[in-house]
C-alpha positions as CSV (number, residue, x, y, z in Angstrom):
1,X,96.8,113.1,85.9
2,X,95.0,114.0,89.2
3,X,97.0,113.6,92.4
4,X,95.4,113.9,95.9
5,X,97.5,113.6,99.0
6,X,95.9,112.7,102.3
7,X,97.9,114.5,105.0
8,X,98.0,115.1,108.8
9,X,100.2,117.7,110.6
10,X,103.4,116.3,112.1
11,X,102.8,112.9,110.5
12,X,105.1,111.3,107.9
13,X,102.8,112.5,105.2
14,X,105.2,115.4,105.3
15,X,107.5,113.3,103.1
16,X,105.4,113.1,99.9
17,X,104.3,116.7,100.3
18,X,108.0,117.7,100.1
19,X,108.9,115.4,97.3
20,X,105.8,116.2,95.2
21,X,106.7,119.9,95.6
22,X,110.3,119.2,94.7
23,X,109.0,117.4,91.6
24,X,106.9,120.4,90.5
25,X,103.8,118.2,90.6
26,X,100.3,119.6,90.8
27,X,98.5,118.0,93.7
28,X,95.6,118.6,96.0
29,X,96.0,118.1,99.7
30,X,93.2,116.8,102.0
31,X,94.2,117.3,105.6
32,X,92.9,114.9,108.3
33,X,92.4,115.8,111.9
34,X,93.6,112.8,113.9
35,X,92.4,114.3,117.2
36,X,88.9,114.1,115.8
37,X,89.6,110.6,114.5
38,X,88.9,111.6,110.9
39,X,91.3,108.8,109.8
40,X,88.9,106.3,111.4
41,X,85.9,107.6,109.5
42,X,84.2,105.0,107.2
43,X,84.8,107.1,104.2
44,X,88.5,107.2,104.8
45,X,88.7,103.5,105.8
46,X,87.4,102.7,102.3
47,X,90.4,104.5,100.9
48,X,92.9,103.1,103.4
49,X,91.7,100.5,105.8
50,X,95.1,100.8,107.6
51,X,93.8,104.2,108.8
52,X,97.2,105.9,108.3
53,X,98.7,108.7,106.2
54,X,100.0,109.3,103.7
55,X,97.8,108.1,100.9
56,X,98.4,109.3,97.4
57,X,95.3,109.1,95.1
58,X,96.5,108.7,91.5
59,X,93.6,109.3,89.2
60,X,91.4,108.0,92.1
61,X,93.5,104.9,92.8
62,X,95.1,104.9,96.3
63,X,98.7,104.2,96.9
64,X,99.9,103.8,100.5
65,X,103.2,103.5,102.3
66,X,105.9,106.1,101.9
67,X,108.5,103.8,100.2
68,X,106.0,102.9,97.4
69,X,104.9,106.5,97.1
70,X,108.4,107.8,96.8
71,X,109.3,105.3,94.2
72,X,106.2,106.2,92.2
73,X,106.9,110.0,92.4
74,X,110.6,109.5,91.4
75,X,109.6,107.3,88.4
76,X,106.9,109.7,87.2
77,X,108.9,112.9,87.7
78,X,112.4,111.8,86.6
79,X,113.7,115.3,86.1
80,X,113.5,115.9,89.9
81,X,116.1,113.1,90.4
82,X,114.4,112.0,93.6
83,X,116.3,108.7,93.4
84,X,119.9,108.2,92.1
85,X,120.2,107.2,88.5
86,X,122.8,104.4,88.9
87,X,120.9,101.1,89.6
88,X,122.9,100.0,92.7
89,X,122.7,103.5,94.2
90,X,119.0,103.6,93.5
91,X,118.6,100.3,95.4
92,X,120.6,101.7,98.2
93,X,118.3,104.7,98.4
94,X,115.3,102.5,98.5
95,X,116.9,100.6,101.3
96,X,117.4,103.8,103.2
97,X,113.8,104.8,102.6
98,X,112.7,101.4,104.0
99,X,115.0,101.9,107.0
100,X,113.4,105.3,107.7
101,X,109.9,103.7,107.5
102,X,110.6,100.5,109.4
103,X,113.8,101.0,111.3
104,X,113.3,104.5,112.7
105,X,109.6,105.4,112.6
106,X,108.5,102.6,115.0
107,X,110.6,104.0,117.8
108,X,109.2,107.5,117.3
109,X,105.7,106.0,117.5
110,X,106.6,104.2,120.8
111,X,107.9,107.5,122.3
112,X,104.7,109.3,121.2
113,X,102.2,106.6,122.3
114,X,103.9,104.1,124.7
115,X,100.5,102.7,125.8
116,X,99.9,101.3,122.3
117,X,103.0,99.1,122.9
118,X,102.5,98.1,126.5
119,X,99.4,98.9,128.7
120,X,100.9,97.5,131.9
121,X,100.6,100.2,134.6
122,X,103.8,102.0,135.1
123,X,105.4,100.7,131.9
124,X,105.3,104.0,130.0
125,X,108.7,105.2,131.3
126,X,110.4,102.0,130.4
127,X,108.9,101.9,126.9
128,X,110.0,105.4,126.2
129,X,113.5,104.9,127.6
130,X,114.2,101.8,125.5
131,X,112.7,103.4,122.4
132,X,114.9,106.5,122.8
133,X,118.0,104.2,123.2
134,X,117.1,102.4,119.9
135,X,116.2,105.7,118.2
136,X,119.6,107.1,119.1
137,X,121.3,104.1,117.7
138,X,119.7,104.8,114.4
139,X,120.4,108.5,114.5
140,X,124.0,107.7,115.1
141,X,124.0,105.5,111.9
142,X,122.6,108.4,110.0
143,X,125.0,110.8,111.6
144,X,127.9,108.6,110.3
145,X,126.4,108.4,106.8
146,X,126.1,112.2,106.7
147,X,129.7,112.9,107.8
148,X,131.3,115.3,105.4
149,X,128.2,115.4,103.2
150,X,125.2,117.7,102.6
151,X,122.9,114.9,101.5
152,X,122.7,111.1,101.7
153,X,123.8,110.9,98.1
154,X,125.5,113.4,95.8
155,X,122.3,115.5,95.5
156,X,119.0,115.9,97.3
157,X,116.8,112.8,97.1
158,X,113.7,111.4,98.6
159,X,115.9,109.8,101.4
160,X,116.7,113.3,102.6
161,X,113.0,114.2,102.8
162,X,112.1,111.0,104.7
163,X,115.0,111.3,107.2
164,X,114.1,115.0,107.7
165,X,110.8,113.8,109.0
166,X,112.4,111.2,111.2
167,X,114.8,113.7,112.8
168,X,112.2,116.5,113.0
169,X,109.9,114.2,115.0
170,X,112.7,113.5,117.4
171,X,113.0,117.3,118.0
172,X,109.4,117.4,118.9
173,X,109.9,115.1,121.9
174,X,112.3,117.4,123.7
175,X,115.2,114.9,123.3
176,X,118.8,116.0,123.7
177,X,120.0,115.6,120.1
178,X,123.2,117.7,120.4
179,X,125.5,114.7,119.8
180,X,124.1,114.2,116.3
181,X,125.8,117.2,114.7
182,X,125.6,115.9,111.1
183,X,122.0,115.1,111.5
184,X,121.3,118.5,112.9
185,X,123.2,120.2,110.1
186,X,121.2,118.2,107.6
187,X,118.0,119.2,109.4
188,X,118.8,122.9,109.1
189,X,119.7,122.5,105.4
190,X,116.4,120.8,104.8
191,X,114.5,123.5,106.6
192,X,116.0,126.1,104.3
193,X,114.7,124.3,101.1
194,X,111.8,126.1,99.5
195,X,109.8,122.8,99.4
196,X,110.1,122.4,103.2
197,X,109.4,126.1,103.8
198,X,106.2,125.6,101.8
199,X,105.3,122.5,103.8
200,X,105.9,124.2,107.1
201,X,103.7,127.2,106.1
202,X,100.9,124.8,105.0
203,X,101.2,122.8,108.2
204,X,100.8,125.9,110.3
205,X,97.7,126.9,108.3
206,X,96.2,123.4,108.9
207,X,97.0,123.5,112.6
208,X,95.4,126.9,112.9
209,X,92.3,125.8,111.1
210,X,92.0,122.7,113.3
211,X,92.4,124.8,116.4
212,X,89.7,127.2,115.3
213,X,87.3,124.3,114.6
214,X,87.9,122.7,118.0
Protein backbone atom coordinates (compact mmCIF):
# COMPACT_ATOMS: atom_id res chain seq x y z
CA UNK A 1 0.00 0.00 0.00
CA UNK A 2 1.37 3.39 -1.05
CA UNK A 3 0.55 6.40 1.12
CA UNK A 4 1.26 10.00 0.12
CA UNK A 5 0.47 12.90 2.44
CA UNK A 6 0.09 16.42 1.06
CA UNK A 7 1.25 18.76 3.78
CA UNK A 8 1.85 22.45 4.48
CA UNK A 9 3.79 23.92 7.43
CA UNK A 10 1.63 25.12 10.35
CA UNK A 11 -1.50 23.71 8.71
CA UNK A 12 -3.69 20.96 10.17
CA UNK A 13 -1.92 18.46 7.91
CA UNK A 14 0.28 18.17 11.00
CA UNK A 15 -2.37 15.83 12.41
CA UNK A 16 -2.07 12.90 9.97
CA UNK A 17 1.70 13.30 9.90
CA UNK A 18 1.71 12.62 13.64
CA UNK A 19 -0.82 9.79 13.58
CA UNK A 20 0.76 8.06 10.58
CA UNK A 21 4.06 8.24 12.44
CA UNK A 22 2.44 6.90 15.62
CA UNK A 23 1.01 4.05 13.54
CA UNK A 24 4.43 3.14 12.15
CA UNK A 25 3.12 3.64 8.62
CA UNK A 26 5.42 4.13 5.67
CA UNK A 27 4.38 7.29 3.84
CA UNK A 28 5.73 9.90 1.48
CA UNK A 29 5.21 13.60 2.23
CA UNK A 30 4.70 16.17 -0.51
CA UNK A 31 4.93 19.68 0.96
CA UNK A 32 3.01 22.57 -0.54
CA UNK A 33 4.10 26.20 -0.33
CA UNK A 34 0.89 28.15 0.25
CA UNK A 35 2.71 31.47 -0.10
CA UNK A 36 3.42 30.50 -3.70
CA UNK A 37 -0.17 29.28 -4.11
CA UNK A 38 0.92 25.74 -4.89
CA UNK A 39 -2.39 24.55 -3.43
CA UNK A 40 -4.14 26.43 -6.24
CA UNK A 41 -2.13 24.85 -9.05
CA UNK A 42 -4.23 22.94 -11.61
CA UNK A 43 -2.38 19.72 -10.84
CA UNK A 44 -3.27 19.95 -7.16
CA UNK A 45 -6.86 21.01 -7.81
CA UNK A 46 -7.32 17.79 -9.74
CA UNK A 47 -6.42 15.95 -6.54
CA UNK A 48 -8.37 18.20 -4.20
CA UNK A 49 -10.63 20.85 -5.72
CA UNK A 50 -11.16 22.23 -2.20
CA UNK A 51 -7.51 23.42 -2.43
CA UNK A 52 -6.80 22.45 1.18
CA UNK A 53 -4.54 20.13 3.10
CA UNK A 54 -4.33 17.46 4.25
CA UNK A 55 -4.90 15.02 1.45
CA UNK A 56 -3.91 11.40 1.92
CA UNK A 57 -3.41 9.47 -1.31
CA UNK A 58 -4.09 5.79 -0.68
CA UNK A 59 -2.76 3.83 -3.63
CA UNK A 60 -3.47 6.94 -5.69
CA UNK A 61 -7.00 7.55 -4.40
CA UNK A 62 -7.36 10.87 -2.53
CA UNK A 63 -8.96 11.04 0.90
CA UNK A 64 -9.63 14.51 2.30
CA UNK A 65 -10.79 15.95 5.65
CA UNK A 66 -8.98 15.13 8.86
CA UNK A 67 -11.87 13.28 10.50
CA UNK A 68 -12.11 10.79 7.63
CA UNK A 69 -8.34 10.47 7.39
CA UNK A 70 -8.00 9.73 11.11
CA UNK A 71 -10.74 7.09 10.99
CA UNK A 72 -9.00 5.46 8.02
CA UNK A 73 -5.60 5.43 9.71
CA UNK A 74 -7.05 4.04 12.94
CA UNK A 75 -8.91 1.30 11.06
CA UNK A 76 -5.92 0.26 8.97
CA UNK A 77 -3.37 0.38 11.79
CA UNK A 78 -5.34 -0.99 14.74
CA UNK A 79 -2.26 -1.80 16.82
CA UNK A 80 -1.64 1.94 17.24
CA UNK A 81 -4.98 2.30 19.10
CA UNK A 82 -5.61 5.71 17.57
CA UNK A 83 -9.29 5.43 18.51
CA UNK A 84 -10.72 3.77 21.63
CA UNK A 85 -11.80 0.16 21.21
CA UNK A 86 -15.13 0.42 23.06
CA UNK A 87 -17.82 1.43 20.51
CA UNK A 88 -19.35 4.31 22.45
CA UNK A 89 -15.94 5.69 23.34
CA UNK A 90 -14.92 5.39 19.71
CA UNK A 91 -17.94 7.47 18.71
CA UNK A 92 -17.09 10.01 21.40
CA UNK A 93 -13.58 10.26 19.98
CA UNK A 94 -14.94 10.82 16.47
CA UNK A 95 -17.20 13.50 17.93
CA UNK A 96 -14.17 15.24 19.42
CA UNK A 97 -12.30 15.01 16.12
CA UNK A 98 -15.26 16.66 14.40
CA UNK A 99 -15.30 19.33 17.11
CA UNK A 100 -11.63 20.10 16.49
CA UNK A 101 -12.29 20.35 12.76
CA UNK A 102 -15.54 22.32 12.77
CA UNK A 103 -15.84 23.80 16.26
CA UNK A 104 -12.32 25.11 16.85
CA UNK A 105 -10.52 25.34 13.51
CA UNK A 106 -12.84 27.99 11.98
CA UNK A 107 -12.06 30.49 14.76
CA UNK A 108 -8.34 29.99 14.23
CA UNK A 109 -8.86 30.68 10.53
CA UNK A 110 -10.71 33.91 11.32
CA UNK A 111 -7.91 35.10 13.56
CA UNK A 112 -5.35 34.28 10.88
CA UNK A 113 -7.29 35.74 7.93
CA UNK A 114 -10.09 38.06 9.13
CA UNK A 115 -10.51 39.60 5.67
CA UNK A 116 -11.80 36.29 4.33
CA UNK A 117 -14.72 36.56 6.75
CA UNK A 118 -15.51 40.26 6.43
CA UNK A 119 -13.90 42.73 4.01
CA UNK A 120 -15.62 45.82 5.42
CA UNK A 121 -12.91 48.44 6.12
CA UNK A 122 -12.02 48.52 9.80
CA UNK A 123 -13.72 45.20 10.60
CA UNK A 124 -10.52 43.21 11.11
CA UNK A 125 -10.23 44.03 14.82
CA UNK A 126 -13.83 43.04 15.54
CA UNK A 127 -13.52 39.78 13.62
CA UNK A 128 -10.40 38.83 15.54
CA UNK A 129 -11.83 39.86 18.92
CA UNK A 130 -15.00 37.82 18.48
CA UNK A 131 -13.07 34.85 17.12
CA UNK A 132 -10.74 34.89 20.13
CA UNK A 133 -13.72 34.95 22.49
CA UNK A 134 -15.25 31.90 20.84
CA UNK A 135 -11.89 30.16 20.57
CA UNK A 136 -11.36 30.62 24.29
CA UNK A 137 -14.80 29.17 25.03
CA UNK A 138 -13.72 26.02 23.22
CA UNK A 139 -10.31 25.94 24.87
CA UNK A 140 -12.07 26.08 28.22
CA UNK A 141 -14.17 23.05 27.29
CA UNK A 142 -10.98 21.19 26.39
CA UNK A 143 -9.33 22.36 29.59
CA UNK A 144 -12.20 20.90 31.62
CA UNK A 145 -12.06 17.62 29.68
CA UNK A 146 -8.33 17.33 30.39
CA UNK A 147 -8.59 18.02 34.13
CA UNK A 148 -6.69 15.31 35.99
CA UNK A 149 -5.83 13.49 32.75
CA UNK A 150 -2.82 13.12 30.49
CA UNK A 151 -4.93 12.46 27.37
CA UNK A 152 -8.54 12.87 26.28
CA UNK A 153 -9.02 9.12 26.78
CA UNK A 154 -7.09 6.57 28.85
CA UNK A 155 -4.27 6.54 26.29
CA UNK A 156 -3.02 8.67 23.41
CA UNK A 157 -5.46 8.83 20.48
CA UNK A 158 -5.93 10.79 17.28
CA UNK A 159 -7.96 13.31 19.30
CA UNK A 160 -4.79 14.31 21.14
CA UNK A 161 -2.99 14.88 17.86
CA UNK A 162 -5.80 16.99 16.45
CA UNK A 163 -6.24 19.10 19.57
CA UNK A 164 -2.47 19.59 19.74
CA UNK A 165 -2.68 21.35 16.39
CA UNK A 166 -5.67 23.40 17.55
CA UNK A 167 -3.84 24.63 20.63
CA UNK A 168 -0.49 25.05 18.91
CA UNK A 169 -2.08 27.31 16.31
CA UNK A 170 -3.39 29.48 19.13
CA UNK A 171 0.12 29.85 20.52
CA UNK A 172 1.26 31.18 17.15
CA UNK A 173 -1.10 34.18 17.42
CA UNK A 174 0.51 35.57 20.58
CA UNK A 175 -2.65 34.98 22.61
CA UNK A 176 -2.54 34.85 26.41
CA UNK A 177 -3.30 31.19 27.05
CA UNK A 178 -2.10 31.05 30.66
CA UNK A 179 -5.60 30.36 31.99
CA UNK A 180 -5.75 27.05 30.13
CA UNK A 181 -3.37 25.14 32.36
CA UNK A 182 -4.55 21.66 31.44
CA UNK A 183 -4.37 22.42 27.73
CA UNK A 184 -0.88 23.82 28.18
CA UNK A 185 0.25 20.70 30.07
CA UNK A 186 -1.24 18.52 27.31
CA UNK A 187 0.57 20.64 24.71
CA UNK A 188 3.90 20.07 26.45
CA UNK A 189 3.28 16.33 26.76
CA UNK A 190 2.52 16.21 23.06
CA UNK A 191 5.66 18.14 22.14
CA UNK A 192 7.70 15.51 24.00
CA UNK A 193 6.32 12.60 21.96
CA UNK A 194 8.76 11.21 19.36
CA UNK A 195 6.15 11.51 16.61
CA UNK A 196 5.73 15.22 17.29
CA UNK A 197 9.46 15.75 17.59
CA UNK A 198 9.82 14.15 14.16
CA UNK A 199 7.07 16.40 12.79
CA UNK A 200 8.60 19.57 14.19
CA UNK A 201 11.99 18.67 12.72
CA UNK A 202 10.45 17.99 9.34
CA UNK A 203 8.44 21.20 9.46
CA UNK A 204 11.58 23.21 10.10
CA UNK A 205 13.31 21.55 7.15
CA UNK A 206 10.41 22.41 4.88
CA UNK A 207 10.27 26.01 6.09
CA UNK A 208 14.02 26.39 5.54
CA UNK A 209 13.73 24.97 2.01
CA UNK A 210 10.84 27.32 1.20
CA UNK A 211 12.84 30.30 2.52
CA UNK A 212 15.85 29.41 0.41
CA UNK A 213 13.67 29.10 -2.69
CA UNK A 214 12.00 32.47 -2.14
